[in-house]
C-alpha positions in Angstrom: 68.8 19.0 44.6 66.1 16.5 43.7 68.6 14.3 41.9 70.5 13.8 45.1 67.3 13.4 47.2 65.9 10.6 44.9 69.4 9.1 44.2 69.2 9.9 40.5 72.4 10.2 38.4 70.7 12.8 36.2 67.3 14.3 35.4 65.7 11.4 33.4 63.0 13.8 32.1 65.3 16.2 30.4 64.9 16.5 26.6 68.6 15.9 26.0 68.3 12.3 27.1 70.5 9.9 25.1 69.0 7.9 22.2 70.1 4.7 23.8 67.8 5.4 26.8 64.7 5.9 24.6 61.4 4.3 25.7 60.1 2.2 22.9 56.4 3.2 22.9 54.0 1.9 20.3 54.2 5.3 18.4 58.0 5.2 18.5 58.1 1.7 17.1 55.5 2.3 14.5 57.2 5.4 13.2 60.6 3.7 13.2 59.3 0.7 11.3 57.8 3.0 8.6 61.0 5.1 8.4 63.0 1.9 7.8 60.6 0.9 5.0 60.9 4.4 3.4 64.7 4.1 3.6 64.6 1.0 1.5 61.9 2.1 -1.0 62.9 5.8 -1.2 59.3 7.1 -1.1 57.5 9.9 0.7 56.4 9.6 4.3 54.2 11.9 6.3 54.3 11.8 10.1 52.0 14.0 12.1 51.3 14.5 15.8 50.3 17.1 18.4 53.3 19.2 19.7 55.4 17.3 22.2 54.5 13.7 21.2 58.0 12.7 20.3 58.1 12.5 16.5 61.3 14.7 16.2 63.0 12.6 18.9 62.1 9.4 17.0 63.5 11.0 13.9 66.8 11.8 15.8 67.0 8.2 17.0 66.4 6.9 13.4 69.1 9.2 12.1 71.6 7.9 14.7 70.9 4.3 13.7 71.8 4.9 10.0 75.1 3.7 8.5 76.6 6.9 7.0 78.4 4.8 4.4 75.0 3.6 3.0 72.7 6.7 3.6 73.0 10.4 3.5 70.6 11.9 6.0 69.7 15.6 5.9 67.5 17.3 8.5 65.8 20.7 7.9 63.6 22.5 10.4 61.8 25.2 8.5 59.5 28.0 9.4 57.8 30.4 7.0 60.6 30.8 4.4 60.4 31.6 0.7 61.0 29.2 -2.1 64.4 30.8 -2.8 65.5 30.5 0.8 64.4 26.8 0.8 66.6 26.2 -2.2 69.6 27.9 -0.6 69.2 25.9 2.6 68.9 22.7 0.5 72.0 23.6 -1.5 73.9 24.4 1.7 73.2 21.0 3.4 74.1 19.2 0.1 77.3 21.2 -0.3 76.5 22.5 -3.8 76.5 26.0 -5.3 73.5 28.2 -4.7 74.4 30.4 -7.7 72.4 30.8 -10.9 69.0 31.6 -9.4 66.3 29.0 -8.9 67.0 27.3 -12.2 70.7 26.8 -11.3 70.0 25.6 -7.8 67.3 23.2 -9.0 69.8 21.7 -11.4 72.6 21.5 -8.8 70.3 19.8 -6.3 69.0 17.2 -8.7 72.5 16.4 -10.0 73.9 16.0 -6.5 70.9 13.8 -5.4 71.3 11.6 -8.4 75.1 11.4 -7.8 74.5 10.3 -4.2 72.1 7.7 -5.4 73.8 6.4 -8.5 77.5 6.9 -8.0 78.2 7.0 -4.2 75.4 4.5 -3.4 74.4 6.7 -0.5 70.8 7.7 -1.2 69.6 10.9 0.3 67.0 10.9 3.1 65.6 14.4 3.4 63.7 15.0 6.6 61.7 18.3 6.9 60.4 19.1 10.4 57.6 21.5 11.1 56.4 20.8 7.6 53.0 22.4 8.3 54.7 25.7 7.7 55.9 24.9 4.2 54.3 27.1 1.5 52.5 25.8 -1.5 55.4 26.9 -3.7 57.9 24.8 -1.7 55.7 21.8 -1.7 55.2 22.1 -5.4 58.9 22.4 -6.0 59.7 19.4 -3.8 57.4 17.3 -6.0 59.3 18.4 -9.1 62.7 17.8 -7.4 61.7 14.2 -7.0 61.0 13.7 -10.7 63.8 11.6 -12.2 63.9 9.7 -15.4 60.4 10.8 -16.5 59.2 10.1 -13.0 60.4 6.5 -13.2 63.1 6.5 -10.4 62.9 7.2 -6.7 66.4 8.7 -6.0 65.8 9.9 -2.5 63.5 9.6 0.5 61.4 12.5 1.7 60.2 12.6 5.3 57.6 15.3 6.2 57.0 15.7 9.9 54.5 18.2 11.3 51.5 18.9 13.4 48.2 17.1 12.6 46.8 19.8 10.4 49.6 19.1 7.9 47.2 16.3 6.7 44.6 19.0 6.0 47.1 21.0 4.0 48.1 18.0 1.9 44.4 17.2 1.1 44.0 20.5 -0.7 43.4 20.0 -4.5 46.6 22.0 -5.3 48.6 19.2 -3.6 46.9 16.3 -5.4 50.0 15.3 -7.4 52.2 15.3 -4.3 49.7 13.4 -2.2 49.5 10.6 -4.7 53.2 10.1 -4.3 53.0 9.6 -0.5 53.5 6.0 0.4 53.4 6.2 4.2 51.1 8.1 6.6 51.3 7.9 10.4 49.6 10.0 13.0 50.7 9.7 16.7 48.1 8.5 19.1 50.0 9.2 22.3 50.9 7.0 25.3 48.0 5.0 26.8 47.6 4.5 30.6 49.9 1.5 30.8 52.5 3.2 28.6 52.5 6.4 30.7 53.4 4.3 33.8 56.0 2.3 31.9 57.5 5.4 30.3 58.0 7.1 33.7 59.4 4.0 35.4 61.7 3.3 32.4 63.1 6.8 32.7 63.6 6.7 36.4 65.3 3.3 36.1 67.7 4.7 33.4 68.8 7.4 35.9 69.3 4.8 38.6 66.1 5.6 40.5 63.8 3.2 42.3 60.2 2.4 41.2 59.2 3.4 44.8 59.9 7.1 43.9 56.3 7.4 42.6 53.1 5.5 43.6 50.5 4.0 41.3 47.8 6.6 42.0 50.2 9.4 41.0 51.0 7.5 37.7 47.3 7.3 36.9 46.9 11.0 37.6 49.7 11.9 35.3 48.0 10.1 32.4 44.8 12.0 33.0 46.4 15.4 33.0 49.0 14.7 30.2 46.7 12.9 27.8 49.6 10.7 26.9 51.9 13.5 25.7 55.5 12.7 26.5 56.6 16.4 26.7 53.9 17.2 29.2 54.8 14.1 31.2 58.4 15.2 31.3 57.5 18.7 32.5 55.1 17.3 35.1 57.7 14.8 36.4 60.5 17.4 36.6 58.2 19.6 38.7 57.1 16.7 40.8 60.6 15.7 41.6 61.4 19.2 42.6 58.3 19.6 44.8 58.6 16.2 46.3 62.2 16.7 47.4 61.3 20.2 48.8 58.5 18.5 50.8 60.8 15.7 51.9 58.6 13.1 50.4 60.4 9.8 49.5 57.4 8.8 47.4 55.7 11.1 44.9 51.9 11.0 45.5 48.9 12.6 43.9 49.2 15.7 46.0 52.6 16.4 44.5 51.3 15.7 41.0 48.4 18.1 41.6 51.0 20.8 42.6 52.9 20.1 39.5 49.7 20.2 37.4 48.9 23.6 38.9 52.4 24.9 38.2 52.1 23.8 34.6 48.6 25.3 34.3 47.1 22.1 33.1 43.9 22.4 35.1 
């Protein structure tokens, strides 16, 4: 109902929004720049943020931008799995056999990765999301999987995305060798006050909405309650559109935002 009331062609704050409609925040641009650097150098990058900051969305946009004839992108979203399960998932996405136990799978993975790099000229980009859940055993084996030619060749790019405490995990002495191989670190800072307003207005515009749908005071209030977190902003704005249309308000004000904040239990 609120789409019709505010003359929106779709809910601009839905998480399924198209990559072409993305708002280019500072965090988004910084991560994209570093991902492109990693693509060319085939190193290891670590990207961290609080939940809902948009790192997975940025990763999706980056994946869509790649030429599949020049790069082979693989995305894994892991939870608490064993080393053997990790190898099986890796074999599955690479299209190689998972027979022969860990030794056989390790060999099959390394051979396929080297084939993609040397013969097909389509270097692998392996992105692992929610990497804070990876066990010590998996992180150790990832380090070994990247060892080619007596550790003289980078055959693929490894992208580790996770919550901020992933950095604390990687600082442990047991991960010293892996940490030394990391070439890129980036931690999301969130949208600042100006970016919050620009983010909301950008999304409304993409859905055909007018800037007059929300007033300046309401935009400022959203920044205060969301702390620059895009997912919280999307949730607040979805509620605000619903409450505003129900109240018959053509312009969303701070009262509507406070109602949305209360509904989201952010007070």
